[in-house]
C-alpha positions as CSV (number, residue, x, y, z in Angstrom):
1,X,50.8,13.3,-29.8
2,X,47.2,14.1,-28.9
3,X,45.4,11.7,-26.6
4,X,42.4,9.9,-28.0
5,X,39.3,11.8,-27.1
6,X,36.6,9.8,-25.3
7,X,32.9,10.4,-25.5
8,X,31.6,12.4,-22.6
9,X,28.7,10.9,-20.6
10,X,25.3,12.5,-20.8
11,X,23.7,14.0,-17.8
12,X,23.7,11.3,-15.1
13,X,20.6,10.5,-13.0
14,X,20.4,8.7,-9.7
15,X,18.0,5.9,-10.3
16,X,16.7,2.8,-8.5
17,X,16.1,0.1,-11.1
18,X,14.3,-3.1,-9.9
19,X,16.9,-5.3,-11.5
20,X,20.6,-4.9,-12.5
21,X,20.9,-7.4,-15.3
22,X,23.2,-5.4,-17.5
23,X,24.0,-8.3,-19.8
24,X,25.3,-11.9,-19.3
25,X,25.2,-15.1,-21.3
26,X,22.1,-17.3,-21.0
27,X,22.8,-20.8,-19.5
28,X,20.6,-23.9,-19.4
29,X,21.4,-25.8,-16.2
30,X,20.8,-29.5,-16.5
31,X,20.2,-31.5,-13.3
32,X,18.5,-34.7,-12.3
33,X,15.3,-35.0,-10.2
34,X,14.8,-37.5,-7.4
35,X,13.3,-40.0,-9.8
36,X,16.3,-39.6,-12.1
37,X,14.4,-37.7,-14.7
38,X,16.2,-34.7,-16.3
39,X,15.5,-31.1,-15.3
40,X,16.5,-28.0,-17.3
41,X,16.5,-24.4,-16.1
42,X,17.3,-21.3,-18.1
43,X,19.2,-18.6,-16.1
44,X,21.7,-15.8,-16.7
45,X,23.2,-15.1,-13.3
46,X,26.5,-16.8,-13.9
47,X,30.2,-15.7,-13.9
48,X,33.5,-17.5,-14.5
49,X,37.0,-17.7,-13.1
50,X,39.3,-20.2,-14.6
51,X,37.5,-23.6,-14.6
52,X,35.1,-22.5,-11.9
53,X,31.7,-20.8,-12.1
54,X,29.3,-19.2,-9.7
55,X,25.6,-19.6,-10.3
56,X,23.1,-17.3,-8.7
57,X,19.8,-19.1,-8.0
58,X,16.7,-18.8,-5.9
59,X,16.9,-21.4,-3.0
60,X,13.2,-22.4,-3.5
61,X,13.8,-23.4,-7.1
62,X,14.1,-27.1,-8.2
63,X,17.6,-26.6,-9.8
64,X,19.5,-25.6,-6.7
65,X,17.7,-28.3,-4.7
66,X,18.8,-30.9,-7.3
67,X,22.4,-29.6,-7.2
68,X,22.5,-29.8,-3.4
69,X,21.2,-33.4,-3.4
70,X,23.4,-34.7,-6.3
71,X,26.4,-32.5,-6.1
72,X,26.5,-31.9,-9.8
73,X,25.1,-30.2,-12.9
74,X,25.8,-29.3,-16.5
75,X,26.0,-25.7,-17.6
76,X,24.8,-25.8,-21.2
77,X,25.4,-22.6,-23.2
78,X,23.0,-22.0,-26.1
79,X,23.9,-20.0,-29.2
80,X,21.8,-17.0,-30.2
81,X,20.0,-19.1,-32.8
82,X,18.5,-21.2,-30.0
83,X,16.5,-18.3,-28.6
84,X,13.1,-19.7,-29.4
85,X,13.8,-23.0,-27.6
86,X,15.1,-21.1,-24.5
87,X,12.0,-18.8,-24.5
88,X,9.6,-21.8,-24.5
89,X,10.7,-22.7,-21.0
90,X,11.6,-19.3,-19.7
91,X,8.6,-19.1,-17.4
92,X,8.4,-22.8,-16.3
93,X,9.7,-24.5,-13.2
94,X,10.3,-28.0,-12.1
95,X,9.0,-27.2,-8.6
96,X,5.5,-28.5,-7.8
97,X,3.8,-26.6,-6.3
98,X,5.1,-23.5,-8.0
99,X,6.9,-21.3,-5.4
100,X,4.7,-18.2,-4.5
101,X,7.3,-15.8,-5.9
102,X,7.1,-17.5,-9.3
103,X,3.3,-17.8,-9.2
104,X,3.0,-14.0,-9.0
105,X,5.3,-13.8,-12.1
106,X,3.2,-16.2,-14.2
107,X,5.3,-19.3,-14.0
108,X,3.8,-22.8,-14.5
109,X,5.0,-26.2,-13.4
110,X,6.6,-28.2,-16.3
111,X,8.0,-31.6,-15.6
112,X,9.2,-32.4,-19.1
113,X,11.4,-29.4,-19.7
114,X,13.4,-30.9,-22.6
115,X,10.3,-31.8,-24.5
116,X,8.7,-28.5,-23.9
117,X,11.7,-26.7,-25.2
118,X,12.2,-29.1,-28.2
119,X,15.7,-30.0,-27.0
120,X,17.4,-33.4,-26.5
121,X,18.8,-34.7,-23.2
122,X,22.2,-36.5,-23.3
123,X,23.7,-37.9,-20.2
124,X,27.0,-36.4,-19.1
125,X,30.3,-38.4,-19.4
126,X,31.6,-37.6,-15.9
127,X,28.4,-36.4,-14.1
128,X,25.0,-38.0,-14.5
129,X,23.2,-34.6,-15.1
130,X,21.9,-34.0,-18.6
131,X,23.7,-32.2,-21.4
132,X,21.7,-30.4,-24.1
133,X,22.7,-32.0,-27.4
134,X,21.8,-28.8,-29.4
135,X,24.0,-26.5,-27.3
136,X,27.4,-25.7,-28.8
137,X,29.0,-25.6,-25.4
138,X,28.3,-28.1,-22.6
139,X,30.2,-27.8,-19.2
140,X,30.0,-30.8,-16.8
141,X,30.4,-29.5,-13.3
142,X,30.5,-30.6,-9.7
143,X,29.3,-28.5,-6.8
144,X,32.0,-27.2,-4.5
145,X,30.2,-24.9,-2.1
146,X,26.8,-23.2,-1.6
147,X,27.1,-19.6,-0.4
148,X,23.9,-18.2,1.1
149,X,23.5,-14.6,0.0
150,X,21.9,-11.5,1.5
151,X,22.0,-13.0,5.0
152,X,21.6,-9.5,6.6
153,X,18.8,-8.4,4.3
154,X,15.4,-8.9,6.0
155,X,13.7,-9.4,2.6
156,X,16.2,-11.6,0.7
157,X,17.8,-13.6,3.5
158,X,17.2,-17.3,3.0
159,X,15.9,-16.8,-0.5
160,X,19.0,-16.6,-2.8
161,X,22.3,-18.5,-3.0
162,X,25.5,-18.4,-5.0
163,X,26.5,-21.9,-5.9
164,X,30.2,-22.5,-6.7
165,X,30.9,-25.3,-9.1
166,X,34.1,-26.8,-10.6
167,X,34.1,-27.6,-14.3
168,X,35.2,-31.2,-14.9
169,X,34.7,-31.6,-18.6
170,X,34.2,-29.2,-21.5
171,X,32.3,-30.2,-24.7
172,X,32.5,-27.7,-27.6
173,X,31.2,-28.0,-31.1
174,X,34.0,-28.1,-33.7
175,X,32.4,-25.2,-35.6
176,X,33.4,-22.7,-32.9
177,X,37.0,-23.8,-32.5
178,X,40.0,-21.9,-33.8
179,X,41.0,-23.4,-37.1
180,X,43.8,-25.9,-36.7
181,X,43.6,-26.0,-32.9
182,X,41.8,-28.4,-30.5
183,X,41.6,-26.5,-27.2
184,X,40.6,-23.0,-28.2
185,X,37.2,-21.5,-28.8
186,X,37.2,-18.8,-31.5
187,X,35.3,-15.7,-30.2
188,X,34.7,-14.7,-33.8
189,X,32.7,-17.9,-34.3
190,X,31.0,-18.3,-30.9
191,X,27.7,-16.4,-30.8
192,X,26.2,-16.8,-27.3
193,X,22.7,-15.8,-26.4
194,X,22.7,-12.8,-24.1
195,X,20.1,-11.7,-21.6
196,X,20.0,-7.9,-20.8
197,X,17.2,-6.5,-18.6
198,X,14.9,-9.5,-19.4
199,X,15.4,-9.2,-23.2
200,X,17.4,-11.5,-25.5
201,X,20.3,-10.2,-27.5
202,X,23.2,-11.5,-29.7
203,X,26.7,-10.3,-30.2
204,X,27.8,-8.0,-33.0
205,X,29.5,-10.0,-35.8
206,X,32.9,-8.4,-35.3
207,X,35.1,-7.4,-32.3
208,X,35.2,-3.7,-31.5
209,X,39.0,-3.6,-31.7
210,X,42.1,-5.6,-31.0
211,X,42.6,-6.3,-27.2
212,X,46.0,-6.2,-25.6
213,X,44.8,-8.9,-23.2
214,X,44.4,-11.1,-26.2
215,X,48.1,-11.0,-26.7
216,X,48.6,-13.1,-23.6
217,X,48.6,-16.8,-24.6
218,X,45.4,-18.6,-23.3
219,X,47.6,-21.4,-21.9
220,X,48.9,-18.9,-19.3
221,X,45.5,-19.1,-17.6
222,X,45.1,-22.8,-17.7
223,X,44.7,-24.4,-14.3
224,X,47.2,-27.2,-13.6
225,X,44.4,-29.6,-12.8
226,X,42.0,-28.6,-15.5
227,X,41.5,-32.2,-16.7
228,X,40.9,-33.7,-13.3
229,X,37.4,-35.2,-12.8
């Protein structure tokens, strides 16, 4: 039997891109300010492992400051049809004054993020941080640890952090669940908004092919304490 031929890469170049955002889901991080008003921040530096997530955030931003003070947040995942709402607050910040790094990139202070985006704040059931009613996925989370990043880098030291959070409750719209099941999201129905090199994208309508990993029951990955608050 002949092996399946793979496409050969074109001529490779050594490059030094300013950013390495090859493509991740957009998240809207809900937190609460000192006066208990809601704050909302779009971001895409997030990755998952089980019921935990790591959020990459600039230390000077309002969101990580709120998370450090309250110990909680909500990771709201917008679908691709929410792109206009996300873009309306893409260059806003809850910090006042606006941090110098964001001033140079054209950010402005916006205290009423939900109103500016045209979205609706709903209080979490376990955490007090706000959920976004319009988002098909809303993940209530508690902060586990703040990891300071780039500590040996003279430029970035003290400026960026990776915040580890534990998901304590998952809200998912019925429209994206597997038919006849209550605890499984159907990837053929879920259409996340993707950020790649500062541009918005959606997923293709169909999977590329069957995945052998998909033959493993999802329950095999379920943490034993997944429902613990």
